[in-house]
C-alpha positions in Angstrom: 14.6 19.7 35.6 17.8 21.7 35.2 19.1 22.6 31.6 22.0 20.5 31.8 19.6 17.4 32.4 17.6 18.9 29.8 20.3 19.3 27.3 21.7 15.7 27.9 17.8 14.4 27.7 17.8 15.6 24.2 20.7 14.5 23.5 19.6 10.8 24.2 16.1 11.4 22.2 18.4 12.7 19.6 20.0 9.7 18.8 17.2 6.9 19.7 15.6 9.8 16.9 18.4 8.6 14.3 18.0 4.9 15.1 14.4 4.9 14.8 13.8 6.6 11.5 17.5 5.2 9.9 15.7 1.2 8.9 12.5 2.6 7.7 11.7 2.8 4.5 8.0 2.8 4.3 7.1 6.7 3.9 3.6 6.8 5.8 5.5 4.7 8.4 8.4 6.9 8.8 6.5 9.8 8.5 4.3 8.9 11.7 7.6 7.8 13.4 9.1 11.2 12.9 6.0 13.3 13.9 5.7 10.8 17.1 9.6 11.1 18.1 9.5 15.0 17.5 6.4 15.6 19.1 7.7 14.0 22.2 11.1 15.4 22.1 10.0 18.9 21.8 7.3 18.3 24.6 4.6 19.7 21.6 1.0 18.4 21.7 1.2 17.7 18.2 3.3 17.4 14.8 2.6 17.3 11.0 4.8 16.5 8.7 3.9 17.9 5.4 5.5 16.8 2.2 5.8 18.8 -1.0 3.6 17.8 -4.1 5.8 19.7 -7.0 3.2 18.6 -9.9 0.5 20.1 -7.6 2.0 23.2 -5.8 1.1 21.8 -3.1 2.3 20.5 0.6 0.2 17.1 1.9 -0.2 15.6 5.4 -2.1 12.8 6.9 -4.7 13.9 9.4 -5.8 11.3 11.4 -9.8 12.1 12.2 -12.1 9.7 14.4 -10.8 6.2 13.9 -9.6 7.1 10.2 -7.6 9.3 8.2 -7.6 11.9 5.9 -4.9 13.6 3.5 -4.8 17.2 3.6 -3.7 19.3 0.7 -1.8 23.4 1.3 -1.1 25.6 -1.7 2.1 26.6 -1.0 2.1 30.0 -0.1 -0.9 29.4 2.2 -1.1 29.1 6.1 1.7 29.0 8.1 3.6 25.4 6.5 2.4 26.9 2.7 4.2 30.0 3.8 7.4 28.3 4.9 7.4 25.7 2.1 7.6 28.9 0.2 10.0 31.4 1.7 12.4 28.5 3.5 12.3 30.4 6.9 11.3 28.9 10.1 8.4 30.3 12.1 8.1 30.3 15.6 4.2 32.0 16.6 3.5 32.5 20.3 -0.8 32.8 19.4 -1.7 31.5 15.9 -5.1 32.9 16.0 -3.4 36.5 16.0 -0.9 35.8 13.5 -2.2 36.7 9.9 -0.7 34.0 8.2 -2.4 31.1 10.2 -5.4 30.2 8.6 -8.2 28.4 10.8 -9.9 25.4 8.2 -8.0 22.7 10.0 -8.6 23.8 13.2 -12.3 23.6 11.7 -12.0 20.2 9.9 -10.4 18.5 13.4 -12.1 20.6 16.2 -8.2 20.9 17.3 -7.3 24.5 18.4 -3.7 25.5 17.3 -1.9 27.9 19.9 1.4 28.2 19.6 3.2 27.0 16.1 7.0 26.7 15.4 7.2 25.5 11.9 10.8 24.8 10.2 11.5 23.9 6.3 12.8 20.4 5.5 15.4 20.3 2.5 17.2 17.9 0.3 21.2 17.3 0.2 20.5 20.1 -2.8 18.9 23.0 -0.4 15.4 22.1 -2.2 12.3 22.9 0.1 10.8 19.3 0.5 8.5 19.4 3.1 8.1 21.1 6.3 7.6 20.2 10.1 5.1 22.1 11.6 4.9 21.4 15.7 1.9 22.7 17.7 1.3 23.7 21.2 4.0 23.3 23.7 3.1 21.8 26.7 4.7 24.3 29.0 5.2 28.0 28.0 6.1 28.5 24.2 8.7 27.3 21.8 12.7 29.1 22.3 15.3 29.7 20.0 16.6 26.5 21.8 13.6 24.7 20.4 14.1 25.9 16.7 17.8 25.1 16.9 17.1 21.4 17.5 14.3 21.1 15.3 16.5 22.2 12.9 18.7 19.0 13.7 16.0 17.0 13.5 14.8 18.4 10.6 18.4 17.5 9.0 18.5 14.3 10.1 14.5 13.6 8.7 15.3 14.9 6.0 17.5 12.8 4.4 15.7 9.4 6.0 12.1 11.0 3.7 14.5 11.1 0.8 16.1 7.5 0.9 12.6 6.6 1.6 11.1 8.4 -1.4 14.1 7.3 -3.9 12.9 3.3 -2.3 9.4 3.8 -3.1 9.7 5.0 -6.6 12.2 2.0 -7.3 9.8 -0.4 -5.7 6.8 1.2 -7.7 8.6 1.1 -10.9 9.6 -2.7 -10.0 5.7 -3.2 -9.2 4.7 -1.4 -12.3 6.7 -3.4 -14.1 5.4 -6.5 -12.6 1.9 -5.6 -13.4 2.6 -4.9 -17.2 4.1 -8.8 -17.4 0.7 -9.9 -15.8 -2.0 -7.5 -19.0 0.4 -9.0 -21.2 -1.2 -12.8 -20.4 -4.6 -11.7 -19.4 -5.5 -9.1 -22.0 -5.2 -11.8 -25.0 -8.4 -13.5 -23.4 -10.0 -10.8 -21.2 -11.7 -7.4 -22.1 -11.6 -6.2 -19.0 -7.7 -7.0 -17.8 -7.0 -4.1 -15.4 -9.8 -4.9 -13.1 -9.7 -8.2 -13.4 -6.3 -7.9 -12.4 -7.3 -5.3 -9.2 -9.8 -7.6 -8.2 -7.4 -10.7 -7.7 -5.0 -7.9 -5.9 -7.3 -6.5 -3.7 -8.9 -10.3 -2.7 -5.7 -11.4 -2.0 -4.4 -8.8 0.5 -7.4 -8.7 2.1 -7.3 -12.7 2.9 -3.7 -12.7 3.6 -4.4 -9.7 6.3 -7.3 -11.9 7.5 -5.0 -14.6 7.9 -2.6 -12.6 9.6 0.2 -12.8 7.5 2.9 -9.8 8.3 2.5 -6.9 6.9 5.3 -6.7 4.3 4.6 -10.5 3.3 0.8 -9.4 2.5 2.0 -6.3 0.3 3.9 -8.4 -1.6 1.7 -11.2 -2.2 -0.6 -8.3 -3.2 1.8 -7.4 -6.3 2.3 -11.0 -6.9 -0.9 -11.9 -7.4 -1.4 -10.3 -10.7 1.2 -12.9 -12.4 -0.9 -15.8 -11.6 -2.0 -16.7 -15.3 1.4 -15.7 -16.5 2.0 -18.9 -18.8 -1.3 -18.1 -20.9 1.3 -16.2 -23.1 2.5 -19.8 -24.4 -1.1 -21.1 -25.4 -1.7 -20.8 -28.6 -4.8 -18.0 -30.0 -6.4 -21.4 -31.2 -6.7 -22.6 -27.7 -6.9 -19.8 -25.7 -9.3 -17.7 -27.6 -11.6 -20.5 -28.8 -14.7 -20.0 -28.5 -16.5 -23.7 -28.4 -15.6 -26.1 -26.0 -12.2 -27.8 -26.1 -11.2 -30.5 -27.2 -9.2 -33.2 -24.5 -5.7 -32.5 -26.3 -6.7 -28.7 -26.3 -7.6 -29.0 -22.1 -4.4 -31.0 -21.9 -2.0 -28.2 -23.5 -4.2 -25.4 -21.9 -3.7 -27.3 -18.5 0.4 -26.5 -19.2 0.1 -23.1 -18.4 0.9 -23.2 -14.8 3.9 -24.8 -15.9 5.3 -22.1 -18.1 4.3 -19.3 -16.1 6.6 -21.3 -13.0 9.1 -21.6 -16.1 9.1 -17.6 -17.1 9.5 -16.9 -13.2 12.3 -19.6 -12.3 15.3 -18.6 -10.5 14.4 -15.3 -9.6 16.0 -13.3 -6.7 13.1 -10.8 -5.3 11.1 -12.6 -3.0 8.2 -11.0 -4.9 8.7 -12.8 -8.0 9.5 -16.3 -6.2 5.9 -15.5 -4.9 5.2 -15.4 -8.5 6.4 -18.2 -9.7 5.0 -20.2 -7.0 0.9 -18.7 -7.5 1.7 -19.6 -11.0 2.5 -22.8 -10.8 0.4 -24.0 -8.0 -2.4 -21.6 -8.4 -4.5 -24.6 -10.3 -4.1 -27.6 -7.2 -6.9 -28.6 -4.9 -6.7 -29.2 -1.2 -7.7 -32.5 -2.3 -5.5 -33.6 -4.2 -7.2 -33.5 -7.7 -5.6 -30.3 -9.5 -3.0 -29.6 -11.9 -0.6 -29.4 -13.1 1.4 -31.9 -10.0 -1.9 -33.3 -8.1 -0.9 -31.4 -4.9 -2.9 -31.5 -1.7 -3.6 -30.3 1.4 -0.1 -28.1 2.5 2.1 -29.2 -0.3 0.9 -26.4 -2.1 1.9 -22.9 -1.1 -0.1 -20.9 0.8 0.3 -18.1 -1.2 -1.3 -20.6 -4.3 -4.0 -22.0 -2.0 -5.2 -18.1 -1.6 -4.9 -16.7 -5.1 -6.5 -19.9 -5.8 -10.1 -18.6 -4.0 -9.4 -15.2 -5.2 -9.4 -16.4 -8.2 -12.4 -18.6 -8.7 -14.6 -16.4 -7.1 -13.7 -13.6 -9.5 -13.9 -16.1 -12.6 -17.6 -16.9 -10.9 -18.9 -13.3 -10.5 -17.8 -11.8 -13.9 -19.7 -12.1 -16.9 -18.1 -14.0 -20.0 -19.0 -14.7 -23.3 -19.5 -18.1 -22.1 -21.2 -18.0 -19.4 -23.3 -15.0 -17.4 -21.9 -14.0 -13.7 -23.3 -15.7 -10.3 -24.5 -14.2 -7.8 -22.4 -12.9 -4.7 -24.4 -14.9 -3.1 -24.2 -18.5 -4.8 -20.4 -18.1 -5.3 -19.8 -17.8 -1.7 -22.2 -20.5 -1.0 -20.2 -22.7 -3.4 -17.0 -22.2 -1.5 -18.3 -23.0 1.3 -19.4 -26.1 -0.2 -15.9 -27.2 -2.0 -13.7 -25.9 0.7 -11.9 -29.3 2.4 -12.0 -30.2 -1.5 -10.6 -27.3 -3.8 -9.7 -25.1 -1.5 -7.4 -24.5 2.1 -10.8 -24.0 4.6 -9.2 -21.8 6.5 -8.2 -19.9 3.2 -12.3 -19.5 2.8 -12.7 -19.0 6.2 -10.7 -15.7 5.9 -12.7 -15.2 2.7 -15.6 -15.6 4.2 -14.5 -13.4 7.0 -14.1 -10.7 4.3 -17.6 -10.7 2.8 -18.9 -7.4 3.8 -15.1 -5.9 2.3 -15.2 -7.7 -0.9 -19.1 -6.7 -1.5 -18.2 -3.1 -1.1 -15.5 -3.4 -3.5 -17.0 -5.0 -6.4 -19.8 -2.6 -5.5 -18.0 0.3 -5.2 -14.4 0.8 -6.5 -14.3 -1.5 -9.1 -17.2 -0.3 -11.0 -16.1 3.5 -10.9 -12.7 2.6 -12.0 -13.5 1.8 -15.9 -10.1 0.8 -17.5 -8.0 2.6 -15.0 -4.5 2.0 -14.3 -3.7 -0.3 -11.6 -2.9 1.4 -8.2 -1.0 0.3 -5.4 
């Protein structure tokens, strides 16, 4: 391929690069797309995108290890990427193992052998370094000045996209935290392990939704909408909600209104997440056979999101100790869920939940026991 043809190829790839990253707002996906595109455009073996963690004075990136991923952290000033982040200067190294700035830690961790390196700072609109591009092992020869110039163009485009994605992510986190705090208000009145309960409901819901094959964005929205299932409890009087003994028929009828109260609180919301929260709050006590409340809906009349949360909520309620009952064993609870399939619960949702049994048990015995009253994390 002649030089002119190579330049035309890169111009075409540059246009594709801009199109591919322009619409991606999820930072993890964006970084993956950027790394893949840059590797391809510069005909290199690998590309890593490091981002600055200003609080810790570190760079971080995701590294593939076997079938999983690991977050790699590098102190700013250490290694080639740390040097680039600290100085804001580009680095082009033909033989990594002969350069004193190169550290072999990552190669030892991954089993990879770095030969040549081209590293460029990613700078935001104000000129502040927000990350580093590090391209490894040119497939033919070494990185040249033309590669460096082209990578600078890619870095400028990528930095803008990363900034936008970070702003979007911060806004989303703020939105989600507000929703979670709303859910905490309702649950805090009658549960001591409020944070753990909401985390479990959230995790179980996302596991089942994924198992059912729902789209990623919908799974994420369900994950964060599910803690709103009992938001209507804030309207239930303490004398009923906190009563240690059995409720009278009149008190029970009032308790059964909390789905209606929750739905009213979330009614006419503009965001899909809160719309899902409204449906969940209203219908998570409906039963597949029509014997539930408050509307007596049955089968597909019940929104799918409510059917999923109904299974997650009952499972968590049964496996958690309360002042008025002991905790059921996981085995007995799964047996009960199976027995109530096509009666209380959507059979497809129960089947999906059972398919996640191993993951559910890992969550119960691992993360949640260690978490204590830790704050909810995405």
